[in-house]
All heavy atoms as an XYZ file, in Angstrom:
909
protein
N     -66.735      3.180      8.710
C     -65.964      3.242      7.497
C     -66.677      2.490      6.375
O     -66.699      2.953      5.237
C     -64.562      2.686      7.746
C     -63.725      3.593      8.667
S     -62.212      2.850      9.341
C     -61.255      2.549      7.914
N     -67.230      1.345      6.698
C     -67.946      0.579      5.686
C     -69.177      1.346      5.206
O     -69.465      1.376      4.007
C     -68.354     -0.781      6.230
N     -69.881      1.989      6.126
C     -71.088      2.733      5.759
C     -70.770      3.899      4.834
O     -71.636      4.330      4.060
C     -71.786      3.241      7.024
N     -69.541      4.382      4.882
C     -69.134      5.476      4.008
C     -68.472      4.978      2.728
O     -67.942      5.762      1.946
C     -68.206      6.429      4.768
C     -68.925      7.147      5.886
C     -68.064      8.169      6.589
O     -66.985      8.520      6.071
O     -68.482      8.625      7.657
N     -68.467      3.656      2.533
C     -67.975      3.086      1.293
C     -66.491      2.779      1.239
O     -65.955      2.512      0.164
N     -65.820      2.788      2.378
C     -64.394      2.461      2.391
C     -64.183      1.009      1.988
O     -64.992      0.140      2.300
C     -63.811      2.709      3.778
N     -63.104      0.755      1.288
C     -62.691     -0.614      1.000
C     -61.910     -1.090      2.221
O     -60.993     -0.408      2.675
C     -61.819     -0.649     -0.246
C     -62.555     -0.199     -1.477
C     -61.611     -0.105     -2.668
C     -62.344      0.460     -3.865
N     -61.430      0.710     -4.988
N     -62.275     -2.249      2.727
C     -61.722     -2.705      3.999
C     -61.014     -4.042      3.874
O     -61.466     -4.920      3.144
C     -62.832     -2.836      5.039
C     -63.642     -1.584      5.334
C     -64.807     -1.921      6.249
C     -62.767     -0.512      5.941
N     -59.944     -4.179      4.618
C     -59.262     -5.447      4.804
C     -59.377     -5.772      6.282
O     -58.930     -4.994      7.132
C     -57.780     -5.377      4.374
C     -57.656     -5.065      2.888
C     -57.089     -6.688      4.671
C     -57.439     -3.617      2.628
N     -59.972     -6.877      6.613
C     -60.144     -7.313      7.994
C     -59.239     -8.501      8.238
O     -59.261     -9.462      7.466
C     -61.596     -7.722      8.244
C     -62.676     -6.721      7.823
C     -64.055     -7.341      8.020
C     -62.538     -5.427      8.580
N     -58.453     -8.449      9.289
C     -57.497     -9.522      9.561
C     -57.600     -9.931     11.025
O     -57.603     -9.089     11.919
C     -56.051     -9.070      9.253
C     -55.083    -10.237      9.442
C     -55.943     -8.482      7.857
N     -57.635    -11.246     11.229
C     -57.621    -11.793     12.578
C     -57.119    -13.220     12.473
O     -57.111    -13.795     11.380
C     -59.020    -11.760     13.193
C     -58.977    -11.880     14.708
O     -58.671    -12.969     15.225
O     -59.245    -10.862     15.369
N     -56.727    -13.783     13.587
C     -56.334    -15.191     13.544
C     -57.550    -16.102     13.626
O     -57.470    -17.275     13.347
C     -55.305    -15.524     14.622
C     -55.824    -15.428     16.025
C     -54.801    -15.838     17.058
N     -53.560    -15.132     16.827
C     -52.444    -15.351     17.479
N     -52.388    -16.231     18.418
N     -51.368    -14.669     17.216
N     -58.687    -15.539     13.977
C     -59.924    -16.303     14.113
C     -60.760    -16.215     12.836
O     -60.831    -15.175     12.184
C     -60.729    -15.744     15.290
O     -62.046    -16.247     15.257
N     -61.445    -17.312     12.529
C     -62.350    -17.325     11.382
C     -63.565    -16.421     11.575
O     -64.316    -16.188     10.625
C     -62.820    -18.753     11.095
C     -61.729    -19.617     10.489
O     -60.772    -19.058      9.914
O     -61.834    -20.860     10.590
N     -63.743    -15.888     12.766
C     -64.855    -14.962     13.007
C     -64.770    -13.734     12.105
O     -65.774    -13.076     11.857
C     -64.889    -14.533     14.479
C     -65.272    -15.619     15.480
C     -65.140    -15.088     16.904
C     -66.682    -16.111     15.229
N     -63.581    -13.453     11.603
C     -63.402    -12.308     10.716
C     -64.279    -12.448      9.463
O     -64.720    -11.452      8.894
C     -61.907    -12.111     10.377
C     -61.399    -13.167      9.430
C     -61.644    -10.735      9.838
N     -64.577    -13.681      9.063
C     -65.412    -13.897      7.886
C     -66.881    -13.572      8.168
O     -67.611    -13.151      7.268
C     -65.249    -15.325      7.365
C     -63.836    -15.610      6.930
C     -63.034    -16.475      7.661
C     -63.299    -14.991      5.816
C     -61.729    -16.723      7.275
C     -61.989    -15.230      5.427
C     -61.201    -16.096      6.156
N     -67.304    -13.733      9.416
C     -68.660    -13.322      9.792
C     -68.800    -11.807      9.722
O     -69.818    -11.287      9.252
C     -68.996    -13.825     11.199
C     -69.145    -15.325     11.285
C     -69.468    -15.800     12.689
O     -70.037    -15.020     13.484
O     -69.135    -16.969     12.991
N     -67.777    -11.103     10.175
C     -67.791     -9.635     10.102
C     -67.803     -9.207      8.636
O     -68.523     -8.276      8.250
C     -66.595     -9.027     10.849
C     -66.573     -7.513     10.701
C     -66.629     -9.428     12.319
N     -67.046     -9.900      7.811
C     -67.034     -9.596      6.381
C     -68.449     -9.695      5.802
O     -68.872     -8.813      5.040
C     -66.103    -10.562      5.646
C     -66.065    -10.351      4.145
C     -65.262    -11.413      3.426
O     -65.197    -12.567      3.863
N     -64.630    -11.031      2.344
N     -69.163    -10.737      6.147
C     -70.519    -10.916      5.639
C     -71.450     -9.794      6.097
O     -72.313     -9.344      5.341
C     -71.076    -12.283      6.074
C     -70.372    -13.449      5.437
C     -70.436    -13.400      3.918
O     -71.479    -13.145      3.343
N     -69.300    -13.624      3.269
N     -71.264     -9.328      7.314
C     -72.100     -8.242      7.834
C     -71.817     -6.928      7.120
O     -72.718     -6.124      6.916
C     -71.875     -8.083      9.334
C     -72.360     -9.257     10.151
C     -71.911     -9.170     11.600
O     -71.254     -8.230     12.024
N     -72.254    -10.194     12.383
N     -70.549     -6.696      6.743
C     -70.170     -5.425      6.129
C     -70.283     -5.424      4.610
O     -70.349     -4.357      3.996
C     -68.729     -5.071      6.516
C     -68.471     -4.840      8.000
C     -66.999     -4.562      8.235
C     -69.334     -3.710      8.534
N     -70.309     -6.597      4.006
C     -70.294     -6.706      2.544
C     -71.391     -5.906      1.841
O     -71.133     -5.341      0.779
C     -70.343     -8.171      2.131
N     -72.598     -5.797      2.383
C     -73.602     -4.997      1.679
C     -73.258     -3.503      1.596
O     -73.800     -2.778      0.776
C     -74.872     -5.193      2.516
C     -74.653     -6.442      3.283
C     -73.172     -6.511      3.530
N     -72.346     -3.036      2.438
C     -72.032     -1.619      2.514
C     -70.705     -1.248      1.864
O     -70.446     -0.071      1.620
C     -71.980     -1.167      3.982
C     -73.191     -1.579      4.758
N     -74.414     -0.981      4.592
C     -73.373     -2.565      5.672
C     -75.301     -1.569      5.384
N     -74.697     -2.523      6.051
N     -69.843     -2.227      1.636
C     -68.477     -1.907      1.247
C     -67.810     -3.124      0.612
O     -68.266     -4.247      0.781
C     -67.703     -1.491      2.500
O     -66.373     -1.197      2.205
N     -66.713     -2.875     -0.094
C     -65.870     -3.971     -0.563
C     -65.002     -4.399      0.613
O     -64.265     -3.581      1.174
C     -64.988     -3.517     -1.713
C     -65.749     -3.189     -2.980
C     -64.787     -2.807     -4.088
O     -63.771     -3.451     -4.291
N     -65.118     -1.732     -4.786
N     -65.081     -5.673      0.978
C     -64.388     -6.158      2.164
C     -63.612     -7.425      1.818
O     -64.154     -8.356      1.237
C     -65.378     -6.470      3.306
C     -64.652     -6.951      4.543
C     -66.242     -5.263      3.618
N     -62.347     -7.418      2.190
C     -61.492     -8.589      2.073
C     -61.174     -9.057      3.483
O     -60.657     -8.279      4.289
C     -60.196     -8.243      1.334
C     -59.096     -9.298      1.323
C     -59.561    -10.556      0.588
C     -57.832     -8.728      0.695
N     -61.512    -10.297      3.806
C     -61.208    -10.856      5.125
C     -60.111    -11.895      4.977
O     -60.138    -12.710      4.055
C     -62.458    -11.484      5.740
N     -59.149    -11.840      5.874
C     -58.027    -12.767      5.864
C     -57.750    -13.254      7.275
O     -57.900    -12.493      8.235
C     -56.762    -12.073      5.344
C     -56.812    -11.486      3.946
C     -55.596    -10.602      3.701
C     -56.889    -12.590      2.911
N     -57.331    -14.500      7.379
C     -56.829    -14.982      8.660
C     -55.310    -15.002      8.575
O     -54.732    -15.316      7.529
C     -57.356    -16.394      8.998
O     -57.059    -17.282      7.937
C     -58.858    -16.367      9.253
N     -54.677    -14.633      9.680
C     -53.218    -14.583      9.734
C     -52.770    -14.523     11.178
O     -53.488    -14.015     12.044
C     -52.699    -13.372      8.975
N     -51.565    -15.000     11.411
C     -50.919    -14.866     12.709
C     -50.028    -13.629     12.629
O     -48.903    -13.692     12.154
C     -50.087    -16.106     13.026
C     -49.346    -15.999     14.345
O     -49.484    -14.950     15.043
O     -48.608    -16.939     14.684
N     -50.549    -12.506     13.058
C     -49.838    -11.234     12.925
C     -48.692    -11.078     13.920
O     -48.018    -10.054     13.908
C     -50.820    -10.068     13.036
C     -51.886    -10.047     11.944
C     -52.818     -8.856     12.138
C     -51.284    -10.043     10.556
N     -48.450    -12.094     14.723
C     -47.250    -12.074     15.562
C     -46.009    -12.391     14.728
O     -44.893    -12.249     15.206
C     -47.366    -13.089     16.702
C     -48.392    -12.698     17.745
C     -48.506    -13.713     18.859
O     -47.528    -14.439     19.127
O     -49.585    -13.784     19.469
N     -46.216    -12.811     13.490
C     -45.126    -13.180     12.588
C     -45.011    -12.144     11.466
O     -45.996    -11.859     10.777
C     -45.386    -14.558     11.969
C     -45.681    -15.646     12.980
C     -44.566    -15.825     13.991
O     -43.394    -15.851     13.623
N     -44.928    -15.929     15.258
N     -43.814    -11.595     11.265
C     -43.620    -10.577     10.225
C     -44.017    -11.095      8.845
O     -44.644    -10.375      8.065
C     -42.177    -10.073     10.202
C     -41.958     -9.099      9.069
C     -42.543     -7.832      9.118
C     -41.232     -9.451      7.950
C     -42.385     -6.941      8.070
C     -41.068     -8.565      6.898
C     -41.653     -7.303      6.966
O     -41.509     -6.430      5.917
N     -43.677    -12.341      8.536
C     -44.003    -12.888      7.222
C     -45.507    -12.848      6.962
O     -45.948    -12.579      5.845
C     -43.488    -14.332      7.085
C     -41.986    -14.468      7.173
C     -41.472    -14.475      8.620
O     -42.245    -14.747      9.564
O     -40.286    -14.176      8.798
N     -46.287    -13.125      7.986
C     -47.738    -13.088      7.845
C     -48.239    -11.657      7.629
O     -49.122    -11.413      6.821
C     -48.414    -13.704      9.076
C     -48.329    -15.207      9.102
C     -49.272    -15.839      8.102
O     -50.482    -15.928      8.384
O     -48.783    -16.244      7.033
N     -47.673    -10.710      8.358
C     -48.050     -9.307      8.170
C     -47.717     -8.857      6.755
O     -48.517     -8.188      6.097
C     -47.338     -8.414      9.181
S     -47.912     -8.656     10.863
N     -46.555     -9.222      6.294
C     -46.138     -8.856      4.947
C     -47.068     -9.485      3.908
O     -47.488     -8.824      2.954
C     -44.689     -9.278      4.711
C     -44.083     -8.543      3.558
O     -44.226     -7.331      3.430
N     -43.397     -9.265      2.698
N     -47.442    -10.745      4.091
C     -48.370    -11.424      3.181
C     -49.715    -10.691      3.139
O     -50.276    -10.457      2.063
C     -48.577    -12.882      3.608
C     -49.595    -13.632      2.743
C     -49.857    -15.035      3.265
N     -50.466    -15.091      4.577
C     -51.776    -14.970      4.814
N     -52.629    -14.771      3.822
N     -52.243    -15.065      6.044
N     -50.209    -10.320      4.296
C     -51.489     -9.621      4.381
C     -51.429     -8.286      3.639
O     -52.321     -7.957      2.848
C     -51.896     -9.410      5.859
C     -52.981     -8.363      5.996
C     -52.328    -10.732      6.474
N     -50.373     -7.510      3.875
C     -50.270     -6.198      3.231
C     -50.126     -6.336      1.721
O     -50.753     -5.587      0.958
C     -49.103     -5.398      3.808
C     -49.220     -5.104      5.284
S     -50.794     -4.354      5.758
C     -50.845     -4.799      7.478
N     -49.355     -7.302      1.280
C     -49.190     -7.510     -0.160
C     -50.499     -7.966     -0.798
O     -50.858     -7.523     -1.894
C     -48.067     -8.520     -0.439
C     -46.693     -7.994     -0.076
C     -46.393     -6.632     -0.693
O     -46.573     -6.421     -1.886
N     -45.965     -5.703      0.133
N     -51.233     -8.833     -0.128
C     -52.527     -9.285     -0.630
C     -53.497     -8.110     -0.733
O     -54.218     -7.965     -1.726
C     -53.113    -10.381      0.283
O     -52.198    -11.476      0.327
C     -54.461    -10.857     -0.218
N     -53.493     -7.261      0.280
C     -54.378     -6.094      0.274
C     -54.029     -5.136     -0.865
O     -54.912     -4.632     -1.562
C     -54.298     -5.379      1.618
N     -52.747     -4.900     -1.076
C     -52.316     -3.998     -2.146
C     -52.659     -4.595     -3.509
O     -53.126     -3.880     -4.410
C     -50.816     -3.678     -2.016
C     -50.589     -2.801     -0.775
C     -50.287     -2.991     -3.274
C     -49.133     -2.636     -0.372
N     -52.469     -5.891     -3.659
C     -52.838     -6.540     -4.925
C     -54.329     -6.415     -5.186
O     -54.757     -6.192     -6.312
C     -52.430     -8.011     -4.894
C     -50.931     -8.226     -4.984
C     -50.529     -9.660     -4.702
O     -51.404    -10.553     -4.621
O     -49.307     -9.901     -4.556
N     -55.126     -6.518     -4.146
C     -56.593     -6.466     -4.300
C     -57.105     -5.048     -4.538
O     -57.952     -4.811     -5.388
C     -57.246     -7.052     -3.054
C     -58.739     -6.905     -2.971
C     -59.457     -7.912     -3.866
N     -60.877     -7.824     -3.752
C     -61.612     -8.554     -2.917
N     -61.048     -9.432     -2.126
N     -62.905     -8.409     -2.887
N     -56.583     -4.073     -3.788
C     -57.130     -2.717     -3.834
C     -56.164     -1.678     -4.400
O     -56.488     -0.487     -4.403
C     -57.577     -2.290     -2.433
C     -58.723     -3.114     -1.902
C     -58.585     -3.826     -0.729
C     -59.933     -3.183     -2.569
C     -59.626     -4.590     -0.220
C     -60.986     -3.944     -2.079
C     -60.835     -4.644     -0.900
N     -54.987     -2.087     -4.826
C     -53.984     -1.227     -5.468
C     -53.216     -0.340     -4.495
O     -52.132      0.116     -4.824
C     -54.579     -0.382     -6.581
N     -53.748     -0.080     -3.323
C     -53.032      0.739     -2.345
C     -53.691      0.603     -0.975
O     -54.841      0.177     -0.862
C     -53.013      2.199     -2.766
C     -54.374      2.850     -2.708
C     -54.304      4.256     -3.221
N     -55.321      5.069     -2.590
C     -55.909      6.062     -3.203
N     -55.581      6.366     -4.432
N     -56.816      6.763     -2.581
N     -52.953      1.008      0.042
C     -53.488      1.090      1.404
C     -53.335      2.530      1.868
O     -52.229      3.054      1.890
C     -52.722      0.164      2.351
C     -52.943     -1.322      2.171
C     -52.007     -2.114      3.062
C     -54.367     -1.687      2.479
N     -54.439      3.161      2.209
C     -54.403      4.543      2.673
C     -54.274      4.656      4.183
O     -53.630      5.564      4.690
C     -55.673      5.282      2.224
C     -55.759      5.397      0.718
O     -54.728      5.668      0.074
O     -56.860      5.199      0.179
N     -54.914      3.741      4.890
C     -54.947      3.800      6.352
C     -54.756      2.385      6.901
O     -55.420      1.454      6.458
C     -56.295      4.360      6.863
C     -56.325      4.401      8.385
C     -56.589      5.722      6.270
N     -53.854      2.260      7.851
C     -53.693      1.014      8.593
C     -54.167      1.272     10.009
O     -53.675      2.184     10.682
C     -52.225      0.569      8.620
C     -51.906     -0.602      9.554
C     -52.583     -1.889      9.071
C     -50.411     -0.781      9.694
N     -55.153      0.502     10.452
C     -55.636      0.600     11.831
C     -55.257     -0.685     12.543
O     -55.713     -1.763     12.175
C     -57.172      0.797     11.894
C     -57.641      0.835     13.346
C     -57.586      2.050     11.150
N     -54.391     -0.570     13.524
C     -54.027     -1.697     14.382
C     -54.836     -1.554     15.661
O     -54.618     -0.628     16.441
C     -52.532     -1.669     14.720
C     -51.678     -2.003     13.530
O     -51.842     -3.040     12.914
N     -50.760     -1.114     13.195
N     -55.777     -2.460     15.867
C     -56.608     -2.440     17.063
C     -56.328     -3.739     17.817
O     -56.931     -4.761     17.533
C     -58.084     -2.321     16.689
C     -58.966     -2.223     17.902
O     -58.520     -1.823     18.969
N     -60.212     -2.588     17.752
N     -55.363     -3.683     18.715
C     -54.939     -4.883     19.430
C     -54.962     -4.633     20.922
O     -55.035     -3.499     21.378
C     -53.519     -5.325     19.008
C     -53.470     -5.669     17.544
C     -52.498     -4.261     19.331
N     -54.881     -5.705     21.662
C     -54.767     -5.567     23.103
C     -55.815     -6.374     23.819
O     -56.542     -7.160     23.232
N     -55.879     -6.148     25.076
C     -56.736     -6.960     25.918
C     -55.886     -8.050     26.520
O     -54.800     -8.350     26.045
N     -56.360     -8.628     27.522
C     -55.560     -9.624     28.219
C     -56.079    -11.020     27.936
O     -57.277    -11.226     27.751
C     -55.534     -9.353     29.734
O     -54.684    -10.313     30.347
C     -56.910     -9.409     30.346
N     -55.156    -11.945     27.888
C     -55.534    -13.349     27.738
C     -56.034    -13.880     29.080
O     -56.990    -14.640     29.149
C     -54.319    -14.185     27.267
C     -53.836    -13.705     25.902
C     -54.676    -15.670     27.215
C     -52.513    -14.311     25.456
N     -55.387    -13.436     30.152
C     -55.714    -13.918     31.488
C     -56.305    -12.762     32.284
O     -55.655    -11.751     32.499
C     -54.459    -14.439     32.185
C     -53.767    -15.482     31.367
C     -54.093    -16.806     31.294
C     -52.656    -15.303     30.486
N     -53.258    -17.446     30.427
C     -52.365    -16.551     29.925
C     -51.888    -14.200     30.119
C     -51.336    -16.735     29.002
C     -50.856    -14.389     29.199
C     -50.589    -15.648     28.660
N     -57.515    -12.906     32.715
C     -58.172    -11.848     33.485
C     -57.805    -11.992     34.961
O     -58.437    -12.733     35.710
C     -59.683    -11.919     33.293
N     -56.753    -11.277     35.337
C     -56.315    -11.275     36.731
C     -55.457    -10.035     36.938
O     -55.007     -9.411     35.968
C     -55.542    -12.547     37.075
C     -54.289    -12.774     36.252
C     -53.680    -14.114     36.625
C     -52.520    -14.468     35.727
N     -51.972    -15.783     36.042
N     -55.217     -9.640     38.169
C     -54.375     -8.467     38.422
C     -52.977     -8.654     37.836
O     -52.407     -9.759     37.870
C     -54.330     -8.376     39.946
C     -55.565     -9.086     40.412
C     -55.770    -10.197     39.409
N     -52.424     -7.570     37.316
C     -51.128     -7.618     36.649
C     -50.033     -8.208     37.536
O     -49.184     -8.964     37.069
C     -50.732     -6.218     36.174
C     -49.445     -6.183     35.411
C     -49.352     -6.725     34.142
C     -48.304     -5.610     35.970
C     -48.174     -6.703     33.431
C     -47.115     -5.578     35.273
C     -47.042     -6.128     33.996
N     -50.050     -7.881     38.822
C     -48.996     -8.375     39.707
C     -49.015     -9.895     39.845
O     -48.043    -10.480     40.298
C     -49.060     -7.694     41.091
C     -50.235     -8.110     41.950
C     -51.451     -7.240     41.750
O     -51.553     -6.501     40.784
N     -52.388     -7.306     42.689
N     -50.073    -10.539     39.402
C     -50.161    -11.996     39.468
C     -49.681    -12.674     38.181
O     -49.616    -13.897     38.111
C     -51.595    -12.416     39.775
C     -52.042    -11.988     41.161
C     -53.485    -12.345     41.430
O     -54.063    -13.185     40.705
O     -54.049    -11.773     42.383
N     -49.333    -11.899     37.174
C     -48.860    -12.468     35.909
C     -47.475    -13.071     36.093
O     -46.588    -12.456     36.683
C     -48.762    -11.397     34.831
C     -50.047    -11.110     34.112
C     -51.199    -10.780     34.802
C     -50.100    -11.160     32.730
C     -52.374    -10.506     34.146
C     -51.275    -10.885     32.058
C     -52.414    -10.570     32.771
O     -53.574    -10.303     32.114
N     -47.273    -14.238     35.537
C     -45.950    -14.859     35.493
C     -45.157    -14.218     34.359
O     -45.722    -13.608     33.446
C     -46.087    -16.358     35.250
N     -43.856    -14.357     34.415
C     -42.984    -13.775     33.388
C     -43.404    -14.239     31.982
O     -43.490    -13.434     31.056
C     -41.547    -14.178     33.666
C     -40.550    -13.598     32.688
C     -39.118    -13.990     33.020
O     -38.845    -14.424     34.147
O     -38.279    -13.859     32.119
N     -43.680    -15.495     31.818
C     -44.069    -16.035     30.500
C     -45.399    -15.440     30.031
O     -45.600    -15.224     28.831
C     -44.152    -17.554     30.553
N     -46.301    -15.173     30.963
C     -47.588    -14.575     30.593
C     -47.411    -13.141     30.116
O     -48.047    -12.709     29.156
C     -48.560    -14.635     31.782
C     -48.997    -16.042     32.119
C     -49.793    -16.114     33.409
O     -49.540    -15.310     34.336
O     -50.674    -16.988     33.486
N     -46.531    -12.397     30.757
C     -46.249    -11.020     30.325
C     -45.614    -11.033     28.940
O     -45.990    -10.248     28.064
C     -45.363    -10.296     31.355
C     -46.149    -10.084     32.655
C     -44.862     -8.964     30.790
C     -45.326     -9.583     33.812
N     -44.669    -11.926     28.729
C     -44.045    -12.031     27.406
C     -45.072    -12.388     26.336
O     -45.033    -11.851     25.230
C     -42.906    -13.038     27.430
C     -41.698    -12.530     28.193
C     -40.571    -13.544     28.293
O     -40.690    -14.670     27.746
O     -39.553    -13.206     28.917
N     -45.992    -13.264     26.649
C     -47.042    -13.637     25.699
C     -47.935    -12.440     25.378
O     -48.333    -12.247     24.227
C     -47.876    -14.798     26.254
N     -48.259    -11.624     26.377
C     -49.071    -10.431     26.149
C     -48.354     -9.442     25.228
O     -48.950     -8.852     24.339
C     -49.422     -9.741     27.474
C     -50.406    -10.484     28.330
C     -51.808    -10.534     27.742
O     -52.155     -9.688     26.900
O     -52.556    -11.440     28.132
N     -47.063     -9.260     25.452
C     -46.280     -8.350     24.606
C     -46.236     -8.873     23.174
O     -46.457     -8.129     22.221
C     -44.853     -8.151     25.180
C     -43.954     -7.441     24.183
C     -44.926     -7.371     26.490
N     -45.977    -10.156     23.006
C     -45.958    -10.750     21.658
C     -47.307    -10.585     20.974
O     -47.387    -10.275     19.801
C     -45.597    -12.237     21.729
C     -44.126    -12.519     21.708
C     -43.825    -14.001     21.476
N     -44.621    -14.901     22.303
C     -44.351    -15.217     23.567
N     -43.309    -14.689     24.175
N     -45.122    -16.043     24.232
N     -48.375    -10.767     21.708
C     -49.722    -10.732     21.133
C     -50.168     -9.310     20.801
O     -50.925     -9.099     19.853
C     -50.707    -11.370     22.119
C     -52.079    -11.618     21.545
C     -52.947    -12.357     22.526
N     -53.339    -11.549     23.641
C     -54.390    -10.724     23.646
N     -55.120    -10.603     22.591
N     -54.683    -10.044     24.722
N     -49.712     -8.331     21.539
C     -50.184     -6.958     21.346
C     -49.194     -6.054     20.627
O     -49.590     -5.273     19.769
C     -50.536     -6.334     22.701
O     -51.595     -7.030     23.303
N     -47.930     -6.139     20.975
C     -46.951     -5.213     20.410
C     -46.444     -5.649     19.044
O     -46.394     -4.849     18.105
C     -45.777     -5.032     21.369
C     -44.683     -4.063     20.908
C     -45.239     -2.670     20.674
C     -43.541     -4.039     21.919
N     -46.065     -6.902     18.905
C     -45.479     -7.333     17.637
C     -46.426     -7.221     16.454
O     -46.005     -6.777     15.379
C     -44.864     -8.729     17.753
C     -43.510     -8.687     18.408
C     -43.337     -9.156     19.691
C     -42.432     -8.131     17.745
C     -42.102     -9.095     20.303
C     -41.181     -8.066     18.357
C     -41.015     -8.547     19.638
N     -47.692     -7.573     16.561
C     -48.571     -7.371     15.405
C     -48.622     -5.906     14.953
O     -48.638     -5.618     13.752
C     -49.935     -7.842     15.905
C     -49.595     -8.865     16.940
C     -48.374     -8.320     17.626
N     -48.604     -4.998     15.892
C     -48.607     -3.579     15.550
C     -47.318     -3.192     14.834
O     -47.347     -2.572     13.763
C     -48.787     -2.717     16.819
O     -50.056     -3.039     17.406
C     -48.725     -1.239     16.502
N     -46.183     -3.551     15.412
C     -44.896     -3.207     14.808
C     -44.723     -3.858     13.445
O     -44.308     -3.207     12.476
C     -43.754     -3.619     15.738
C     -43.681     -2.883     17.072
C     -42.568     -3.467     17.929
C     -43.495     -1.400     16.872
N     -45.031     -5.149     13.341
C     -44.848     -5.855     12.073
C     -45.777     -5.319     10.997
O     -45.382     -5.186      9.834
C     -45.056     -7.352     12.237
C     -44.073     -8.094     13.086
C     -44.358     -9.193     13.850
C     -42.666     -7.876     13.242
N     -43.221     -9.642     14.481
C     -42.171     -8.849     14.118
C     -41.774     -6.922     12.740
C     -40.827     -8.916     14.495
C     -40.439     -6.986     13.119
C     -39.985     -7.966     13.980
N     -47.014     -5.008     11.353
C     -47.956     -4.489     10.356
C     -47.517     -3.112      9.853
O     -47.577     -2.838      8.649
C     -49.372     -4.419     10.942
O     -49.843     -5.721     11.211
N     -47.088     -2.259     10.762
C     -46.581     -0.947     10.340
C     -45.373     -1.115      9.424
O     -45.288     -0.467      8.369
C     -46.199     -0.098     11.552
S     -47.591      0.508     12.517
N     -44.465     -1.978      9.810
C     -43.261     -2.205      8.995
C     -43.622     -2.743      7.611
O     -43.036     -2.358      6.608
C     -42.330     -3.179      9.721
C     -41.123     -3.626      8.933
C     -40.212     -2.455      8.583
N     -39.118     -2.869      7.750
C     -39.121     -2.859      6.423
N     -40.194     -2.471      5.765
N     -38.076     -3.239      5.736
N     -44.606     -3.624      7.532
C     -44.987     -4.233      6.260
C     -45.684     -3.248      5.322
O     -45.536     -3.335      4.110
C     -45.885     -5.447      6.510
N     -46.420     -2.290      5.854
C     -47.170     -1.361      5.006
C     -46.382     -0.091      4.674
O     -46.643      0.567      3.668
C     -48.530     -1.000      5.649
C     -48.380     -0.003      6.771
C     -49.494     -0.473      4.610
N     -45.412      0.260      5.486
C     -44.685      1.521      5.281
C     -44.031      1.676      3.905
O     -44.107      2.761      3.325
C     -43.651      1.728      6.381
C     -44.199      2.386      7.641
C     -43.147      2.388      8.737
C     -44.688      3.781      7.368
N     -43.387      0.659      3.344
C     -42.767      0.879      2.037
C     -43.738      1.392      0.968
O     -43.406      2.315      0.222
C     -42.202     -0.500      1.675
C     -41.917     -1.132      2.995
C     -43.044     -0.660      3.884
N     -44.939      0.848      0.930
C     -45.897      1.310     -0.085
C     -46.392      2.723      0.222
O     -46.604      3.520     -0.693
C     -47.075      0.346     -0.215
O     -47.894      0.382      0.929
N     -46.555      3.053      1.475
C     -46.998      4.408      1.838
C     -45.898      5.429      1.548
O     -46.173      6.514      1.041
C     -47.420      4.460      3.300
C     -48.712      3.743      3.595
S     -49.162      3.910      5.356
C     -50.806      3.203      5.330
N     -44.671      5.073      1.867
C     -43.553      5.984      1.601
C     -43.387      6.190      0.103
O     -43.192      7.313     -0.366
C     -42.260      5.451      2.256
C     -42.376      5.567      3.780
C     -41.038      6.206      1.741
C     -41.281      4.860      4.543
N     -43.514      5.113     -0.664
C     -43.393      5.215     -2.117
C     -44.449      6.155     -2.705
O     -44.155      6.940     -3.602
C     -43.525      3.825     -2.744
C     -43.365      3.813     -4.245
C     -43.489      2.415     -4.812
O     -42.849      1.499     -4.280
O     -44.240      2.248     -5.793
N     -45.680      6.087     -2.189
C     -46.762      6.954     -2.662
C     -46.693      8.347     -2.041
O     -47.335      9.280     -2.509
C     -48.110      6.332     -2.330
C     -48.459      5.145     -3.192
C     -49.873      4.602     -3.004
N     -50.791      5.451     -2.292
C     -51.200      5.255     -1.042
N     -50.778      4.236     -0.343
N     -52.075      6.077     -0.476
N     -45.967      8.490     -0.948
C     -45.867      9.787     -0.273
C     -47.071     10.125      0.563
O     -47.290     11.286      0.923
N     -47.859      9.112      0.915
C     -49.024      9.360      1.767
C     -49.487      8.070      2.428
O     -49.167      6.978      1.973
C     -50.174      9.974      0.977
C     -50.699      9.110     -0.142
C     -51.760      9.809     -0.970
O     -52.220     10.907     -0.597
O     -52.133      9.244     -1.996
N     -50.222      8.231      3.489
C     -50.758      7.107      4.230
C     -50.826      7.444      5.705
O     -50.142      8.358      6.174
N     -51.668      6.723      6.415
C     -51.874      6.988      7.835
C     -51.798      5.704      8.620
O     -52.314      4.670      8.191
C     -53.256      7.637      8.069
C     -53.385      8.964      7.387
C     -53.874      9.049      6.090
C     -52.996     10.128      8.026
C     -53.989     10.268      5.444
C     -53.095     11.360      7.397
C     -53.592     11.423      6.093
O     -53.683     12.625      5.466
N     -51.175      5.779      9.790
C     -51.105      4.662     10.724
C     -51.867      5.052     11.982
O     -51.612      6.107     12.567
C     -49.657      4.348     11.104
C     -48.701      4.061      9.957
C     -47.285      3.909     10.492
C     -49.128      2.821      9.199
N     -52.796      4.230     12.391
C     -53.568      4.459     13.602
C     -53.424      3.220     14.482
O     -53.878      2.144     14.113
C     -55.051      4.708     13.291
C     -55.975      4.837     14.477
C     -55.584      6.004     15.371
C     -57.411      4.963     14.033
N     -52.757      3.397     15.612
C     -52.529      2.287     16.536
C     -53.312      2.549     17.806
O     -53.156      3.588     18.446
C     -51.033      2.156     16.855
C     -50.222      1.879     15.606
O     -50.597      1.063     14.779
N     -49.116      2.572     15.455
N     -54.145      1.582     18.168
C     -54.966      1.714     19.366
C     -54.955      0.392     20.114
O     -54.727     -0.658     19.522
C     -56.401      2.147     19.014
O     -57.135      2.347     20.220
C     -57.102      1.128     18.147
N     -55.155      0.467     21.398
C     -55.177     -0.754     22.206
C     -56.223     -0.617     23.283
O     -56.632      0.463     23.629
C     -53.801     -0.999     22.838
């Protein structure tokens, strides 16, 4: 997407997102933000910041998932399963919810959720 000139917003809870921004900056306009996307307020802040910067969001790509604990699923404790759901599902739901009003208002936009 960067190689084709897309304007990108990169979001992660880790500061590593700024390293990716530096790698992509020669090819595209890139805004990197850190946020805890398990919280709706943070998702809303990110989407509003992106809209303020680029005037609109055409595509939201939620790329979440992976396990915190590398072990067979049957060995997960109840709290570990809940943590996985919070880490993977809520960021997707909250981000979609935060961006939908602007997409609906414009009558266009795409959501791509992958894990």
